[in-house]
PLY file of the C-alpha trace (Angstrom):
ply
format ascii 1.0
element vertex 87
property float x
property float y
property float z
element edge 86
property int vertex1
property int vertex2
end_header
-15.42 5.87 31.64
-11.70 5.58 32.14
-11.67 3.99 35.60
-13.52 1.26 37.45
-14.67 3.86 40.00
-16.36 5.83 37.21
-17.97 2.62 35.97
-19.34 1.94 39.47
-20.85 5.43 39.54
-22.42 4.97 36.11
-23.93 1.63 37.09
-25.24 3.09 40.33
-26.88 5.88 38.31
-28.61 3.27 36.13
-26.57 3.48 32.93
-27.48 0.70 30.51
-24.63 1.30 28.04
-21.13 2.32 29.08
-18.13 3.30 26.96
-14.88 2.06 28.51
-12.19 4.39 27.20
-8.51 3.39 27.02
-8.77 0.66 29.65
-6.15 -2.05 29.98
-7.18 -5.67 29.29
-7.17 -6.51 33.00
-9.45 -3.59 33.80
-11.79 -4.55 30.97
-12.12 -8.02 32.51
-12.84 -6.45 35.91
-15.41 -4.13 34.34
-17.24 -7.07 32.74
-17.33 -8.93 36.05
-18.37 -5.81 37.94
-21.19 -5.05 35.51
-22.50 -8.62 35.63
-24.80 -8.12 32.65
-26.48 -4.95 33.97
-25.21 -2.85 31.05
-23.74 -3.17 27.58
-20.03 -2.42 27.59
-18.11 -0.91 24.69
-14.31 -0.86 24.63
-12.83 2.13 22.82
-9.73 4.26 22.68
-6.37 2.93 21.66
-7.89 -0.18 20.09
-5.77 -1.56 17.27
-6.73 -4.31 14.85
-4.06 -6.48 16.48
-5.69 -6.16 19.92
-9.32 -6.80 18.98
-9.22 -10.55 19.74
-7.75 -10.01 23.21
-10.30 -7.29 23.95
-13.17 -9.46 22.72
-11.98 -12.25 25.04
-12.65 -9.98 28.04
-16.38 -10.25 27.42
-17.20 -6.68 26.40
-20.19 -6.45 24.06
-18.87 -3.89 21.57
-15.46 -2.74 20.36
-14.75 0.52 18.52
-11.66 0.49 16.32
-10.73 4.02 15.32
-7.87 2.68 13.21
-10.47 1.66 10.62
-11.00 5.33 9.80
-8.09 7.45 11.02
-5.36 5.01 9.95
-6.88 3.74 6.72
-4.90 4.00 3.52
-6.09 6.43 0.88
-7.79 5.15 -2.20
-8.53 7.69 -4.90
-11.46 6.78 -7.10
-13.82 8.73 -9.28
-16.98 7.95 -11.16
-17.84 9.62 -14.43
-21.33 9.25 -15.84
-22.08 10.35 -19.37
-25.83 10.91 -19.61
-25.69 12.02 -23.24
-25.01 8.46 -24.41
-28.27 7.25 -22.85
-30.55 9.56 -24.87
0 1
1 2
2 3
3 4
4 5
5 6
6 7
7 8
8 9
9 10
10 11
11 12
12 13
13 14
14 15
15 16
16 17
17 18
18 19
19 20
20 21
21 22
22 23
23 24
24 25
25 26
26 27
27 28
28 29
29 30
30 31
31 32
32 33
33 34
34 35
35 36
36 37
37 38
38 39
39 40
40 41
41 42
42 43
43 44
44 45
45 46
46 47
47 48
48 49
49 50
50 51
51 52
52 53
53 54
54 55
55 56
56 57
57 58
58 59
59 60
60 61
61 62
62 63
63 64
64 65
65 66
66 67
67 68
68 69
69 70
70 71
71 72
72 73
73 74
74 75
75 76
76 77
77 78
78 79
79 80
80 81
81 82
82 83
83 84
84 85
85 86
């Protein structure tokens, strides 16, 4: 859902989990109040590590942080196992 109107439709249809995509902090607060515990709410889209605390303070139940995967630094590692030494 990207708007509060879409959230209202989802709640009316009986959704029990709703993904709130790219919503501003103020709209997230409104969504939590509007839902009033009838569904789990997940904030996603545009979430940065720096904004997680502010988003959590809105009362949403879950937060997806894409930066953990698409903005992660590379780390090159390999593992060599020599089975011949164990015989």
